[in-house]
N, C-alpha and C positions, 0 to 999 in steps of 0.2 A: 015029702021034702025032708032033707037031712036037718038034724038039730044043729043050730049054730052054737059055736063055742068061742070064747075069747081067744083061744089059741088059733083058731081058723082066721080070726081077724088080725092076727099078727102079734099078739101078746101072750107069751107063755108064762103063766103064773108060777110054774115050778122052777123055771130058769130064773125068774125074777127073785124068788125066795132064796135061791142059791147065791145070787148076786148080793142080796141084802145080808146074808149070813157071813160074808167075808169082810164086812165093813167095821163092825164094832171094835175089833182089835186095833184097827188103824185109828179110829176116832178116839179111843180111850187114851192113846199116848199124848194127845194134846190137852188133856183135862188137868186142871189145877183144883185145889180144894174148894174153889169158889163155884165149880160146876156141881149142881145138886142132882142127885140121882133121881131118875123118874123112869123106871123100866116100863116099856110099853106105852109111854105117854105120847101125846100128840104134839108136844112142844119141848124145847130145851129150856132148862132153868139155870140161871146164873145169879149168884148172890153178890149184891153190892154191899160192901162192908161199912157199917156205921158204928159198930160196937168197939170195945176197947181191947179186943183180943190181940195177941202178939203180931199177927200177920195182917191185921186190918189196915186198910188204906186211910181210914178216918177222914172221909170226904166232908167238907164243910158246906160247899155250895156246888154240887156236881152238875155238870151239863153233859147229857148224852149226845154223842156225835155218830152219825150213821153215814155209810157209803155203800154204793153198789156199782158193779162194773162187770165186764166180761173180758175175754181174751181176744176176740175178733178173729180175723181170718188167719191168724197164726195157727189156728187149729188145722188148717189145710196142710200146713207143713208137717204137723204131727201125723196126719193121715198119710202123707206121702212117705214118711220115714218109717211108719209103724211104731214110733216111739211116743208114748203117751204119759210117761211118768213125770214130765217136767211142766206141762202146761197148767197143771194144778197150782204149781208155785207161782206162775204168772197170774193166775186168777186171784190168789190171795194178795199178791204184790200190788195189783192194780187197785185194790180196795184199801188195804192198810196204809199204803203210801199216800193216799188221799187223806185218810183220817189223821195222820200225824201232822199234816199241814196246819191243823187247828190246835196242835199241841196235845192231841188225844193219846191216851194209853189204850191201845186196842184191847178189847175184852173178849169178844167172841165172834165167831164167823159161821155163816150158813152157806150152803151151796145148792144150786139147781142144775141138774144135768138132764138134758133131753137127748134121746137116742132113737134111731129108727128101728132097732131090734135089740133085745136083751143080749148082753155080752158080758158075762161075769168077769172075764180076764181084763177086758177094756175098762170096765167100771172100777175094778180094783186098782188098776194103774192110775186112773184119774184121781181117785180118792187118796191114794198114797201120796201123789204129788200135792194135793190140797193139804194133807196133814203135815207134809214136809214144810210147806209154806207157813202153816199156822205155828209150827215150832220156831221157825225163823222170826215170825212176827209176834211171838209170845202171846198168842191168843188161842182160845179153845174152839174146836169145831163142835158145836152143840146140836147140830141138826142139818137136815137137807132134804132134797126131793129128787128122785130119779123118775123121769117120765118117759114111757115108751110110746112113741107116736109114729107108727109105720106109714101113715098117709102124709106126714109132714116131712119126715127125714128119710132119706134113702138108707139102705143097709150100709153100715160103716160110717155114716154121718153122725155127728153129735154137736151139741152146743153146750156152753157152760155159762152160768152167771154166779156171782158171789155177792155176799152181803156181810158187811162188817159193822159192829157197834163198838164204840169206844167211849171213854169218859175223860173229862178234864175239869179241873177246878175253874169255876167261872172267872175268878180273878187272874187265872193264868192262860186264858184263851188267847190264841194267836190269830189275828185277822188281818194283819198288815197295816193297821191304822197307826202303829208306832213307828213305821219306817220313816227315816228322816235323812236329809242331806248329810253326807259324811259316813253313813253306814257302809259296810263292806259286804260284798256278795261272795259267798263261798260255794263252790260247786262240788258236789259229790259225784264221783265217776260212775258211769253206767257200765253194764256188762256188754253192751252192744245195742241192738235195735230195740230191745225190750218187747213191748206188745202193741206198738202203734205203727201204722204205715205199711202193713203187710199186703194190702191190696196193690200198692205200688211195687213193693218188693217182688211179689209173685208175678206181676206183669213183666217186670224187667228180667228176672232170673229165669222164669220158666217159659214165657211167651217170646220175648224179644231175643234173649240169649240162648234159649232152648237148652238150659243146663238141667242136670238131674241131681237129686239130693245126695247121691253117693259119689259125685265127682269131687276129687280133691283139688282145692284151689291153692296154688303155690303161695301167693301173697297172703293168704289167710292161715296157711299151715294146717288146714283141716278141711273136712268135706263141707259142701254147701249146707247139708242138713244140720251138721253140728254148729255151724256159724249162725244159722237162722233160728235154731231152736234154743239157743242159750237162754236160760231163764232170766226174767226181770229181777233186778236186785231189790231186796226188801230192806228199807232204810230205818226200820223201827229201832234197832239196837243203837246206832249212833245218835239218832235224834233224841231218843229217851235218855241216853247217857248225858247229852248236853243239857237237856231241860231239867233233869234231876240234879245235875251239878250246880246249876244256877237257879234253883227253885225260887229263891226270894229276890232275884235280881232281874231287871228288865234287859236281858242280853239279846235274846232272839226276837227280832221284830217281825219277821216274815219267813214263811216256808212255802216253797212251790215245787210241786211234783211235775217234772218235765215229761209231758206226754204229747199227744197230737197237738200241733200248734207250735212246738219247739220252745226254746228259751224265751223268745220275745212274748208270745201270746200268753204263756202260762205265768210268767212273772208279772205281766201287766194286770192279770186278774186280781192281784193283791196289792197293787201300788196305789197309794193316795194320789189325788190329782195335782198335788203341788210338787211332786218329785219325778225325776226320770232315773233310769238305770243305764249306765254305760258298761257294756260287756266287751272285754278284750278277747276276741275270737281266737287268738293265738296263745292264750294262757294255759291251755291244757292240751293233752295229746288225744287225738281221736282214735277210737278203736279201728283196726284195719278194715272192718266190714264196711265202714262208711265210704272211704275213698274208692274201695273196690266196687261197691254198688253204684256210686256216682259215675265212675268211668264206664261201667258196664252199660248203664242206661242213658249216658250222656245227659244226666240230670243237672239242671242249673243250680248254682249254689243257693240262691234264694229259695228254691223249691226244697232242697235238702234241709235247710234251716227251719222251714215251716212245717215239714212233715215229721222229721226225726229229732231225737234228743241230741244227736251229734257227739255223744260221749259224756254228757252231764245229765244224770238222772234225777237229781234233786238239788235245789239251791236253798241255802240258809242266808238270810239277810240279817246281819248282826251289828251290834255296836262295834265301832272300829277298835276300841280299846281292848276288846275281848277276842278279836278275830283269830289271833295266833293260838290262844288257849282253846278256842272252839275247834280249830283244825287239829290240834293235838289230841283232844278227846275223841274226835272222829277217827283219827288214825289208830287210837288205842283199840278200836272195834274192828280194825282190819280194812277200813275203807280209805281210798284215796280222796284227798280234798285239795282243791285249788283255789287260790285267789283269782276270781274271774272278772270282777268288776266292782263298781262303786255307785252309790246313790248321790245324785246331784239335784239341784233345784230344777224344776221342770213342770210338765203337765201330764204325767202318768204314762210315759212312753219308755220303751226299751230300744236301745240301739246296739248293734253288734258290729264292731269294727275289726 
């Protein structure tokens, strides 16, 4: 009987070693002085500053905030196009955008990538995207895991998961409890579909309409693949700018990342039970991908609003006195911001008119 090897079982350790050798240069570009060196270690080290050095954050009562998420079936679009350098940005975005809803400063990120077969070029593209996302989110990539599982994934298939840890002063945590009648709701524009609802997207685009990723769509001004692969916006910069500007003032009462469930369900997650939010659905312009998709699949408006962000990727619920100032700070970071609604007395519900 022939001697069994790992390679015969579908895992080539030499190719795996080549894959790993390509990653350190990408990972290092995300590191700040707070990442501690541990060559060959089994974990990543990150320093929380409590000293009086020039660059220390000087935390008084820090709370660690953790998030995990994935990219979902948007990965199937990447497989169809052969473009894998942007879904890593989506992975980071889905995690850090959740973390900042509590007022966190993202600190570090870890990834998990599972593949059916070692592919150094594919892995390098994925990690390049992750590091691009970490740079946008101002966090360090301190570690990760690449698993080769030929009996779980077909050749060419892969999945990704991400893990983010951030920190906030306990006194400055944002949990929605301060939201009150009279507050204004500010919506930050999305780049398009982001990373939710792609099971419906794929059914409409590729099954019902039978389009291909390289077809150019006139009303979009780009190909199907370009429209669907556009990365999720990372909102760390504008949110951190607002929070740092008003560090000692109770200005931001709630933050909601608009993912699956749309505006209504995600804002309701943070609403106290004594208030409602009224959203003016005509107060912002929707990216062209949404009306195109809705018409293509004959999707009802209520279904669109529940599945997709519809052009608003994050909301800030703020004291009305500071609303214009907050929008100005957001604009300084290159993000569009809209007055989309207000808080009124109620029972914890969101209505979109």
